[in-house]
Phi, psi and omega in degrees: 000145177295167180294325180288324176291325175295318179299313183295323178286330174299337183273345190302313187296315176299325174296310178306319192287313188283325195305310184281347184240340191272067180302127183270160177208143186283000178288140181293149179313312184297324185278327176303314174305315184292324177273338187236347185252105174299151186279133181295140187271140170272155175256127177239119183250126178253111183274132185206166169239130181073195179292141165286151179288155174314320182289326180289319181293323177296316175299326176288324181292320177310333192283348181243015183237149168231196183296333182259007177133214173312130181283128183283010181300141174282066181231142167238129187251128181231129168276127184237111179273113184293340166292345182270189175269122178262147177279170195294315179297316177296320173306317182288321178298326182288319185294336182279357186267155182228063188299141171267343184194156174242151354292155187238127183254135174239127176256126174233141174259159177288143179279172182261153170048041178081005185284164182295164181295152184262115174294117179265313179195158176216140173181184185299132185291330181267029181273152178297336189298322181302337173302333186256024178300311186267346182199163177201166180301323179282332176291317182295328176290327184286316181300319180299319186286324176297318179286338171280356163112013178290144185293319177201154173244124179267131182254128175266117171272116186285158174267340189096357170274108192300321180293319172297307187299317175300316182292325178292312188287336176286322174304305182307314182291317181297311172301316177302318183297325178288325187288324172306335184265336181260327189275159182229150174285146175291140167300137183281123178289135182299335178295338179268359185303335184292343183265008187234144175251004176232158177289138183310325179290348177269354175291138176237152176254111184205145180227146184234158184224134170231156181258135179263109184298151183286326190243024179263106184307332182296336186256359189299316180280338171292320180290328180295312182302312175306318179280005180260351186297327178231145192297340191245007193297332189275359179299141187304331184288343184262316185297330182285001183230139178300153184228147184236115180252114178280122188250126182221177175069229178261038184085050175251123173281125178297298182188178177258136168253118194229143175058228178291354175281357186258102182198167186310319186296312187283334171304308187286325171311314184292315185291318178304318181301308188289331180263355174289166178295140179288108182284333181221103185284346178274109188304315182299339182262003176275121173284339175278132174118151179206121192278156181235153181286121179231138178270055182236132177271083190306316188294341177288326184259331178238120177257090184308140174296321184237009176085158181277161183272348185233137179255141181244152189302139180280149170300148189252130182296160183294331189285341190258357184296126191202124177297340182267006180292157178305321184294310184296325178294312180299330171287321190260016171231119014283164195268346187293150172288166179304128181236031177292152183245142174287150175258123185267137177227156178284163168234153011262013179308147173300137183273141175293155169289141182302155174269175188297339181261004179274150176228011183234143175287137180290334177293330176292317182296331181303332180297341181274352180254147178247346177226153177283145188245114173248123180266143184291150181300141177271141179297147170278125174244180181289333178285328171296312170309320173300312189293326180298309179308311183298310175315307184293321171302317176297322177300310178302313179292330176287327179291313175301329179287320180291323173290334173291319178295325175296000000 
């Protein structure tokens, strides 16, 4: 079978799977995400031996509080007594640690598509870094801008080289300004008005950019969250250069543009995707995106017309912290660390949207490429035509099934 035929055939399972359930919507991705996609909760486990001291217990409780009471941050905090009985997943997580002192804190983000939880950060619980778990100055600014209607807020993670960081930020700002002039929002289908809480004409196409300082300890945990968006972002060849993350919805990073992958073409690809019509309204089926911890009460400012399609874990009261809870067990099973692999694509050609089985952003993988690779056009063969026919048949069957369900 030709190369084109193989590609088309490989798409068939995804097409058959998505056709009945991936309901499309004319509302732009950034707005649909803001109104309907609740942020996934991170699990924060504090490992200790025996009783916590009163000071430690107070510090633990503070992780779930802010000035007005319970924090709206999407985190679940669990205290784990390592002398007690641990479930298999929690025990395996503890075995992976090399603590320098107790209590020891581990932050994990939920994996995608049933994948293991992603280890974001581990360190001493009484470190000053833990004070910035739920919020930081840059995250507060990002949330403010998103609530003010920005289509996306681009976070530039500095590498520490002042010249590189300045050049990357200048490129980002100039390209975003250009795209605000050339891109257009999709027309809203009257049938989709129920998915909006604002009039279509009130939507604005606008992008903002912020910098995540290289050496600000208040932003270190935020940096670690961003570096967890893709499995290979902590590689020295990438951390030695600035990275850019488009953040939309309720604090969801689309993917990373790093190294050679940060250029005008990939910036435009990401922006076009975010302001385009939402092709799959079900958050759990979107390969794109990685939620970040934000101490923002999104529901206070955005009232979804039809409610969100995803629920997030409720915050646990201090008296209920228990390592055997269902929440901890769900995060820690399976117990193996994240093993996602990036999908390499050439640059600077626009990257195709990832399939349901891909878990790595194409733009990040592009950072490993220094030259574009152009394959010669493949001849159209009988196998190719057969694959196309199968795909079209799958779409038709899925559409009939979907209409029947309605």
